[in-house]
C-alpha positions in Angstrom: -5.0 -11.7 -20.9 -8.3 -10.0 -21.2 -8.3 -6.2 -20.2 -9.9 -5.3 -16.9 -13.3 -3.3 -17.2 -14.1 -0.1 -15.5 -17.2 2.2 -14.9 -16.3 6.0 -14.4 -18.3 7.7 -11.9 -17.7 11.5 -12.3 -16.4 12.3 -15.9 -14.6 15.7 -15.0 -10.9 16.5 -15.2 -9.6 13.4 -13.3 -12.3 11.1 -14.5 -12.5 12.1 -18.1 -9.1 13.6 -19.0 -6.8 11.5 -16.6 -8.2 7.9 -15.8 -10.5 7.1 -18.5 -7.8 8.8 -21.0 -5.4 6.4 -19.8 -7.8 3.3 -20.4 -8.2 4.8 -24.0 -4.5 5.1 -24.6 -4.1 1.2 -23.2 -7.3 -0.7 -24.3 -5.3 -4.0 -23.7 -5.2 -3.2 -20.0 -8.4 -1.3 -19.1 -11.6 -0.7 -21.0 -14.3 1.9 -19.8 -17.6 0.4 -20.3 -20.0 2.5 -18.5 -20.3 6.1 -17.4 -22.2 8.2 -14.8 -22.0 11.9 -15.0 -24.5 14.6 -14.5 -23.0 17.0 -17.2 -24.2 16.2 -20.5 -21.1 17.4 -22.5 -18.7 15.3 -20.3 -21.1 12.3 -20.1 -21.3 12.2 -24.0 -17.6 12.8 -24.7 -16.7 9.7 -22.5 -19.6 7.6 -24.2 -18.3 8.4 -27.7 -14.6 8.3 -26.7 -15.0 4.8 -25.4 -17.9 3.3 -27.4 -20.2 2.8 -24.8 -23.7 1.4 -25.2 -26.5 3.7 -24.4 -27.8 1.5 -21.8 -24.7 1.8 -19.8 -24.7 5.7 -20.0 -26.1 7.1 -16.6 -26.8 10.5 -15.4 -26.5 9.4 -12.1 -24.2 7.4 -10.0 -26.9 6.0 -7.8 -28.7 4.4 -10.9 -25.6 3.0 -12.2 -24.6 1.5 -9.0 -28.0 0.0 -8.4 -27.4 -2.3 -11.3 -25.6 -5.5 -11.3 -21.9 -5.2 -11.3 -21.2 -3.8 -14.9 -17.5 -3.9 -14.4 -14.3 -5.0 -12.8 -13.6 -1.5 -11.1 -15.3 1.6 -10.2 -13.3 4.6 -10.7 -14.9 7.2 -8.6 -13.9 11.0 -9.6 -16.8 12.9 -8.3 -16.4 16.1 -6.5 -14.8 16.4 -3.0 -17.8 16.2 -1.0 -19.5 13.6 -3.2 -17.0 10.6 -2.8 -18.4 8.7 0.3 -21.8 7.3 -1.1 -20.9 6.2 -4.3 -17.7 4.5 -3.0 -19.7 2.6 -0.4 -22.2 1.6 -2.9 -19.3 0.4 -5.4 -17.8 -1.5 -2.4 -21.1 -3.0 -1.5 -21.8 -4.2 -5.1 -18.3 -5.8 -5.3 -16.4 -3.4 -7.4 -12.4 -2.9 -6.7 -12.4 0.8 -6.5 -10.1 3.6 -7.6 -11.0 6.8 -5.6 -10.0 10.2 -6.2 -8.6 12.0 -3.1 -9.6 13.2 -0.5 -11.2 9.9 0.5 -14.2 11.9 2.2 -14.8 15.3 3.8 -14.7 14.2 7.4 -12.4 11.7 9.4 -15.2 9.6 10.4 -16.2 8.9 6.8 -12.7 8.3 5.7 -12.8 5.5 8.4 -16.0 4.2 7.1 -15.0 4.0 3.4 -11.5 2.4 4.4 -13.1 -0.3 6.9 -15.8 -1.2 4.2 -13.2 -1.7 1.6 -11.2 -4.0 3.8 -14.1 -5.8 5.2 -15.5 -6.6 1.7 -11.8 -7.8 0.7 -11.9 -5.3 -2.4 -9.0 -3.2 -3.8 -9.2 0.6 -2.6 -6.7 2.7 -4.6 -6.6 6.3 -3.6 -5.4 9.0 -6.3 -2.1 9.8 -4.4 -0.2 9.8 -7.6 2.9 11.5 -6.4 4.0 8.0 -4.7 4.2 7.0 -8.4 6.4 9.6 -9.9 10.0 8.7 -10.6 11.0 11.7 -8.6 9.5 10.5 -5.2 10.1 6.8 -6.0 13.8 7.7 -6.1 13.6 9.5 -2.9 11.8 6.6 -1.2 14.4 4.3 -2.4 17.3 6.6 -1.0 15.7 7.0 2.4 15.2 3.0 2.5 19.1 2.4 1.5 20.1 3.8 4.6 22.5 6.3 2.8 21.0 9.3 5.1 21.3 7.1 8.2 18.5 7.3 10.5 15.7 9.9 9.4 15.6 12.7 12.1 13.8 15.4 10.2 11.7 16.0 7.1 10.6 19.3 5.5 8.1 19.6 2.8 6.8 22.6 1.0 4.2 23.2 -1.7 4.2 26.3 -3.5 1.0 27.0 -5.2 1.2 29.4 -8.1 -1.2 32.4 -7.8 -3.0 31.6 -11.2 -3.7 28.0 -9.6 -4.9 29.2 -6.3 -7.2 31.7 -7.6 -8.7 29.1 -10.4 -9.1 26.4 -7.9 -9.2 27.7 -4.2 -10.6 31.3 -4.8 -13.0 31.2 -8.0 -13.4 27.6 -8.7 -14.9 24.1 -7.4 -12.6 24.0 -4.1 -13.4 27.5 -3.0 -14.9 26.7 0.2 -16.0 24.3 2.9 -19.5 23.8 1.5 -18.1 22.2 -1.7 -14.8 20.9 -0.7 -12.6 19.5 2.1 -9.9 21.8 3.7 -7.1 22.7 1.5 -4.9 20.4 3.4 -7.0 17.4 2.1 -8.1 18.9 -1.2 -4.7 20.1 -2.4 -1.8 19.0 0.0 -2.9 15.5 1.0 -0.4 14.4 -1.7 2.3 15.9 0.6 1.0 14.7 3.9 0.7 11.2 2.3 4.4 11.5 1.2 5.5 12.5 4.7 3.7 9.3 6.2 5.3 7.2 3.5 8.9 8.5 3.8 8.8 8.5 7.8 6.8 5.1 7.7 5.8 5.4 11.5 2.8 6.7 13.3 2.4 10.5 13.9 2.1 11.3 17.7 1.3 15.0 17.8 0.3 17.7 15.2 0.3 21.6 15.6 -0.6 23.8 12.8 -1.1 27.8 11.8 -2.5 29.4 8.7 -5.0 31.9 7.6 -6.8 33.6 4.6 -4.9 36.8 4.4 -4.9 37.9 0.7 -8.0 37.0 -1.1 -10.3 38.9 0.8 -12.8 41.7 0.0 -10.9 44.3 2.0 -7.9 43.8 -0.2 -9.6 44.6 -3.4 -8.2 47.7 -5.2 -10.4 50.8 -5.1 -13.4 50.7 -7.3 -12.7 47.1 -8.3 -16.0 45.6 -9.9 -17.4 42.3 -9.1 -16.2 41.0 -12.5 -13.0 41.3 -14.2 -14.7 42.1 -17.5 -16.7 45.0 -16.1 -14.1 47.7 -16.3 -11.8 47.3 -13.5 -9.4 50.6 -13.2 -6.4 48.2 -12.4 -7.1 45.3 -14.7 -4.0 46.0 -16.9 -1.6 45.5 -13.8 -3.6 43.0 -11.7 -2.1 39.6 -11.7 -5.4 38.0 -11.1 -7.1 39.4 -14.2 -9.6 36.6 -15.3 -9.9 38.2 -19.0 -6.1 38.0 -19.6 -5.4 34.8 -18.0 -8.6 32.7 -19.6 -8.7 34.5 -22.9 -4.9 34.7 -23.6 -4.1 31.0 -24.8 -4.9 30.1 -28.3 -7.8 27.7 -28.6 -5.6 24.5 -29.1 -4.3 25.2 -25.6 -7.7 26.2 -24.1 -8.8 22.7 -24.7 -6.8 21.4 -21.7 -6.9 22.3 -18.0 -7.3 24.8 -16.4 -9.1 26.7 -19.3 -11.3 24.1 -20.4 -13.1 24.6 -17.0 -14.4 27.7 -18.1 -16.1 26.5 -21.4 -16.3 23.4 -23.2 -15.9 25.3 -26.3 -12.2 26.5 -26.3 -12.8 29.5 -29.0 -11.7 32.9 -27.3 -15.1 34.2 -28.2 -16.8 31.1 -26.1 -14.3 31.7 -23.1 -14.9 35.5 -23.0 -18.7 35.2 -23.1 -18.3 32.5 -20.1 -16.4 35.0 -18.1 -19.3 37.5 -18.0 -21.6 35.0 -16.2 -19.5 32.1 -14.8 -17.5 32.0 -11.5 -14.1 32.2 -13.2 -14.8 35.6 -14.3 -15.2 37.0 -10.8 -12.5 39.5 -9.0 -10.6 37.3 -6.5 -11.3 39.8 -3.7 -15.1 39.3 -4.3 -15.8 35.6 -4.1 -17.4 33.3 -1.8 -14.1 31.6 -0.8 -13.0 30.7 2.8 -9.9 28.8 2.0 -6.6 29.4 3.8 -4.1 30.9 1.4 -1.0 29.7 3.6 -0.6 27.3 6.2 2.0 25.5 8.3 2.0 22.0 10.0 4.3 20.7 12.5 4.5 17.0 13.3 6.2 14.6 15.7 6.5 10.8 15.0 7.1 7.9 16.8 10.9 7.4 17.6 11.5 11.3 17.8 11.2 12.1 14.0 9.9 15.5 13.3 8.5 17.0 10.2 7.2 20.3 8.7 4.9 21.1 6.0 4.2 24.5 4.5 1.9 25.5 1.8 1.1 28.9 0.4 -1.0 30.2 -2.6 1.0 33.1 -3.7 4.0 31.9 -5.6 5.0 33.0 -8.8 5.6 29.6 -10.0 4.3 26.0 -8.9 6.9 24.1 -7.0 7.3 21.2 -4.3 10.6 21.3 -2.4 11.8 18.6 0.0 14.4 18.3 2.6 15.5 15.3 4.5 18.1 15.2 7.5 19.6 12.0 8.7 22.2 10.8 11.1 24.6 10.2 8.2 23.6 12.7 5.5 20.8 15.1 3.8 18.8 15.1 0.8 17.5 18.3 -1.0 15.0 18.1 -4.1 13.1 20.1 -6.2 10.2 18.4 -8.1 9.7 20.8 -10.8 13.2 20.2 -12.4 13.7 16.8 -11.0 16.7 17.6 -9.0 17.7 15.4 -6.0 21.1 16.2 -4.2 22.5 13.9 -1.7 25.3 15.2 0.9 27.0 12.6 3.2 28.3 13.6 6.5 32.2 14.0 6.4 32.3 13.9 2.6 32.9 16.6 0.0 30.5 17.2 -2.8 27.0 16.1 -3.6 25.4 13.1 -5.4 23.0 15.0 -7.8 20.5 13.2 -9.9 18.3 14.9 -12.7 14.9 13.1 -13.6 13.0 14.2 -16.5 9.2 14.9 -16.0 6.6 17.3 -16.8 4.0 19.1 -14.7 1.4 17.6 -17.1 0.5 14.0 -15.7 1.8 15.0 -12.2 5.3 14.3 -13.3 4.6 10.8 -14.4 2.4 10.2 -11.3 -0.8 9.9 -13.4 0.2 7.3 -15.7 2.3 5.7 -12.9 -0.7 5.2 -10.7 -2.8 3.8 -13.6 -0.1 1.4 -14.7 0.4 0.1 -11.0 -3.5 -0.4 -10.6 -4.1 -2.3 -13.7 -1.3 -4.5 -13.0 -2.9 -5.3 -9.5 -6.3 -5.9 -11.3 -4.7 -8.3 -13.8 -2.5 -10.1 -11.2 -5.1 -10.4 -8.5 -2.6 -8.8 -6.1 -3.7 -6.7 -3.2 -0.3 -5.0 -2.5 -1.8 -1.3 -3.4 1.0 1.2 -2.7 -1.3 4.0 -2.1 -4.1 2.0 -0.4 -6.9 3.3 1.6 -5.3 2.0 4.8 -2.1 3.9 3.9 -4.2 7.0 2.9 -6.2 7.1 6.1 -3.3 8.0 8.3 -2.3 11.0 6.3 -5.9 12.1 6.0 -6.3 12.0 9.6 -3.1 14.0 9.9 -4.8 16.5 7.8 -8.0 16.8 9.7 -6.0 16.8 13.0 -3.9 19.8 11.7 -7.1 21.7 10.8 -8.3 21.1 14.4 -5.0 22.2 15.9 -5.1 25.4 13.6 -8.7 26.2 14.7 -8.3 25.4 18.5 -4.7 26.7 18.9 -3.9 23.5 20.5 -1.6 20.7 19.7 -3.5 17.7 18.9 -2.7 14.0 20.1 -3.1 11.8 17.3 -4.0 8.5 19.2 -6.9 10.5 20.9 -7.7 11.9 17.5 -7.9 8.6 15.7 -10.0 6.9 18.4 -12.3 9.9 18.1 -12.7 9.3 14.5 -13.4 5.7 14.8 -15.9 6.3 17.5 -17.8 8.9 15.3 -18.0 6.1 12.8 -19.3 3.7 15.1 -16.3 1.5 14.9 -13.6 0.2 17.1 -10.3 1.6 16.3 -7.5 -0.8 14.9 
């Protein structure tokens, strides 16, 4: 069978280093035949890596998608706030679409993209990679087996390491609402997606609380300059020191994320120079960030199932945890470590599983999603596990949670869904 073909729109971390990289490693299943990317270095790298003809290399996605269809699928991995227009253009041009999460920065735009894909009959695969990890696949299997009985409560937590929080959501490209969706969508839509997948019934009500409490100007140490390289008096003891974090690794390590965001040249000298002018060299207490550094969400689903989700960006280490309570047992899990424990009511001991996995590649989720998507493309199946329709519910929950936090009120999901559809100019499903 001939491999499917793809155009990559947005050749940054996800587009180039995850999706296109998978295609490069599996040329019998997927080939990248065109690229659209405004950054000269990234665009040239993808063109060279995949042997793309010059007439199929574009600076602008609009130019690329104005042409007759160049491939089977459009992989859209532009920045958060720039997903909608290329997605709609690709759908209109007849592409199947792999769309990086979040779908869009507003509820109505999410609705528009999903409805457009379904009306066109195209595949819409959302980048919810955690559904494709062996860890969460195993948990989903356990829930569906009935071992836990009827699901009563789900509790998920995402502990974002301080280095990740400061890199992406304080200094970096997701630092405020002008360039990114709320953190529940920019970071934790994975977790909200897992909630909807595991509970498998509509949400009824959502409440939320959270704030930006730590990464604020008034929390800056006395005498802290705007940049870490400008002689900070507490540099030696500051856990957020940009110089130590970004210039510490050897050059070989600095070729990968997050260090590659600082400089395409991985040498220490280049990284140090970049910190003197780039956003990543700024003091975390003197940035233009407005992203919450901790938030909780409480949900009620049909049938009385309750759920809670907690996010904080002050963790010492990255970790996701899960606890499921059913009428016949409980499940506890640690993603980093692959540990799943199941306890049954009235039985001694626990059933323990340990699944191998690495934080690189989202614990197998990145290659898992790409393998699943390529199988769909080649088989003609439309059974997308993380489809646009499935992802829409978790996205709307995220936006509803933000409204609940901002207003201090519990949000009714049926009304919220109807409002999103009305704003999109469509009748609700």
